[in-house]
N, C-alpha and C positions, 0 to 999 in steps of 0.2 A: 799537382798543377802549379804552374807559375803564371803570373799575370802582370802585365803592364797595360799597354793599349790593346794587347791581344792576350788570349788565354792559350796556354800550351801544356799538353800532357808531357811532363819531363821524364816520368818513369811509369812503367806499368804497375799494376797491383803486384806486390811482391813482399816476401818476408826477408829478402836479401838486404840486410842492413848496410852493407858496403855499397851496393848499387844505389840505395836511397841517399846515403851520405854523399856519394859522388854527384848525384843529380842536384841535390840541395846546395852543395858547395859551389856549383857553377852559376848560381842565380845572381844577377846583378840588379840593383835598384836603379831604374832609369825609365824615362818616358812617362806617359799618362797612366792613369789607374782605372782599370775596368773591374772594380770590386764586385759589383752586382753580377756581371757576366761570369766572373770566376766562381762566385757562390752558386749560381745556377748550374754551372758545369760540374762543380763538386757534388751537388745533390743528385744530378741526373746521370753522370758518367760513372757507372759503378757496376760491379758484379751483382747478380741477384743474391741478396742476403736476407736472412730472416730478421736480424737485429737492426737497430737504428744506426745510422752512420755517425761518426764523430768528425766534424770538420773544424780544423784549426786554421785560423787566418792570421797571417802576419802582414800588416799593411799600415800605412799612415792614416788609413780610415777615410781618406778624401777621394770619393769616386769622381773622376773627371772625364771618363770616356765610355761608360757602359751604354749599351743600347737598351738594356732592361732597367725599369724603375725598381727601387728597393721593395716596394709593396709586392711586386710580382715574385720576388724571392721568398717572402713570407708565405704567400699563397701556394707556391710550389712546394715548399717544405710541409705545409699543412696537408696538401693533397697527397703527397707521396707517403708521409709518415704519420698523418692523422694526429 
């Protein structure tokens, strides 16, 4: 996922390292930051798996554009992964 004022799925789930590298290399830092919305998407847009997900976030940490409050992300993570 990439995010600024909007969240976008840049590459499907894949083990293809070249495809992932290509999608990451085209990301540009610009615009507002929807950090909470991106975290929610990362937690909920996934294949059904038995194990817990690992979410790595690269951001300036300043959410300026999300619809969702930070507490809702914590609640979602607890609900999904207990």
